[in-house]
Backbone bond lengths (Angstrom), bond angles and torsions (degrees), N, CA, C in turn:
res aa  C-N    CA-C-N  psi(-1)  N-CA   C-N-CA  omega(-1)  CA-C   N-CA-C  phi
1 M - - - 1.442 - - 1.532 110.42 -
2 I 1.320 116.79 -46.44 1.465 120.23 178.68 1.524 109.57 -64.92
3 Q 1.308 115.60 -41.70 1.458 120.79 -178.56 1.530 111.76 -62.12
4 A 1.318 117.33 -28.62 1.460 121.85 -178.77 1.527 112.52 -73.64
5 E 1.321 117.20 -17.35 1.471 120.74 -179.87 1.528 109.53 -70.96
6 S 1.314 116.93 125.83 1.465 120.82 -177.92 1.533 112.79 -82.38
7 D 1.309 117.30 -24.27 1.468 122.20 -179.22 1.536 109.30 -83.02
8 A 1.327 116.11 112.83 1.470 121.31 -177.28 1.522 112.16 -59.82
9 Q 1.313 117.70 -36.84 1.469 121.08 -179.94 1.525 110.60 -64.98
10 K 1.313 116.89 -42.13 1.464 120.40 178.04 1.525 110.59 -66.90
11 R 1.342 117.10 -38.57 1.472 120.25 177.53 1.520 110.17 -59.14
12 D 1.331 116.23 -45.36 1.466 120.50 178.83 1.525 111.10 -60.98
13 E 1.320 115.97 -41.52 1.467 120.48 178.82 1.528 110.77 -63.15
14 Y 1.318 116.75 -43.19 1.470 120.78 179.33 1.527 111.09 -62.64
15 I 1.315 116.09 -41.94 1.468 120.23 179.75 1.523 110.24 -65.34
16 Q 1.328 116.67 -41.38 1.465 119.84 178.00 1.521 110.87 -61.31
17 R 1.309 116.89 -43.26 1.472 120.42 178.32 1.524 110.98 -63.81
18 L 1.326 115.83 -41.79 1.459 121.03 -178.99 1.528 111.58 -63.13
19 M 1.320 116.67 -37.52 1.458 121.10 -175.68 1.523 113.57 -90.23
20 Q 1.312 118.04 -5.39 1.464 121.48 -175.29 1.534 112.24 -59.26
21 L 1.313 117.96 -49.72 1.467 120.64 -178.01 1.531 112.22 -66.10
22 P 1.357 119.39 -48.34 1.469 117.91 177.06 1.530 112.93 -59.72
23 N 1.321 117.21 -39.23 1.469 119.91 178.75 1.525 111.49 -64.48
24 Q 1.324 116.31 -40.29 1.464 120.65 178.78 1.530 110.09 -64.12
25 K 1.319 116.47 -44.70 1.466 120.71 179.83 1.530 110.03 -63.19
26 W 1.333 116.84 -41.34 1.462 121.64 178.27 1.531 110.46 -58.99
27 M 1.315 116.89 -45.15 1.464 120.88 -179.93 1.528 110.95 -63.71
28 E 1.326 117.24 -37.84 1.465 120.67 176.92 1.526 110.44 -63.12
29 I 1.327 116.53 -44.34 1.469 120.92 -179.37 1.525 110.30 -63.77
30 I 1.314 117.33 -45.35 1.466 120.86 179.72 1.529 110.39 -63.14
31 G 1.318 117.11 -39.69 1.462 120.83 177.53 1.518 112.10 -61.69
32 Q 1.318 116.25 -44.09 1.466 120.30 177.80 1.527 110.58 -65.43
33 A 1.329 116.87 -39.49 1.466 120.80 -179.09 1.527 111.21 -66.09
34 H 1.320 117.63 -32.22 1.469 120.34 176.39 1.524 110.71 -64.20
35 Q 1.320 116.67 -33.48 1.460 120.84 179.62 1.524 111.56 -79.22
36 N 1.337 115.76 -37.38 1.459 120.13 -177.64 1.525 108.89 -155.86
37 V 1.315 116.37 107.47 1.464 121.21 -176.48 1.535 112.12 -63.99
38 E 1.313 117.63 -23.06 1.467 121.63 177.99 1.528 111.44 -61.63
39 F 1.312 116.52 -22.48 1.462 122.66 177.97 1.527 111.00 -55.02
40 L 1.331 116.86 -32.80 1.464 121.51 -177.40 1.525 113.08 -71.64
41 K 1.317 117.74 -11.57 1.462 121.36 179.43 1.521 112.85 -86.13
42 D 1.306 117.28 -10.27 1.464 121.89 179.59 1.532 109.62 -66.38
43 Q 1.334 116.99 132.85 1.465 121.70 -176.74 1.526 112.94 -60.59
44 D 1.315 117.51 -38.41 1.469 120.09 178.45 1.527 110.98 -65.50
45 V 1.305 116.04 -38.40 1.464 120.40 178.50 1.528 109.61 -66.98
46 I 1.314 116.65 -42.39 1.467 120.81 178.47 1.525 110.30 -60.15
47 R 1.326 116.69 -45.11 1.471 120.46 178.58 1.527 111.30 -61.43
48 T 1.312 115.72 -43.01 1.466 120.02 -179.98 1.526 110.84 -62.81
49 V 1.320 117.09 -44.66 1.465 120.79 178.92 1.526 110.34 -61.92
50 L 1.319 117.00 -43.70 1.468 119.97 178.46 1.520 111.43 -61.37
51 N 1.323 117.14 -41.10 1.468 120.29 177.92 1.523 111.45 -64.33
52 I 1.306 116.88 -40.11 1.466 120.51 179.20 1.526 110.26 -64.56
53 L 1.322 116.34 -42.12 1.464 120.21 -177.24 1.526 113.19 -71.28
54 Q 1.309 116.43 -21.68 1.468 118.94 178.45 1.489 108.41 -76.00
């Protein structure tokens, strides 16, 4: 759907919107990991990171 958009500016906007939630979640995870690295061992966190990286 994004690829079908002929206007490059709109494509960029769509991609930014699409990536907003994963980027926000990533920043939350990194923030928690800075406070306590053990946070990264949580199974839910691992699943979330894997989903973001896919």
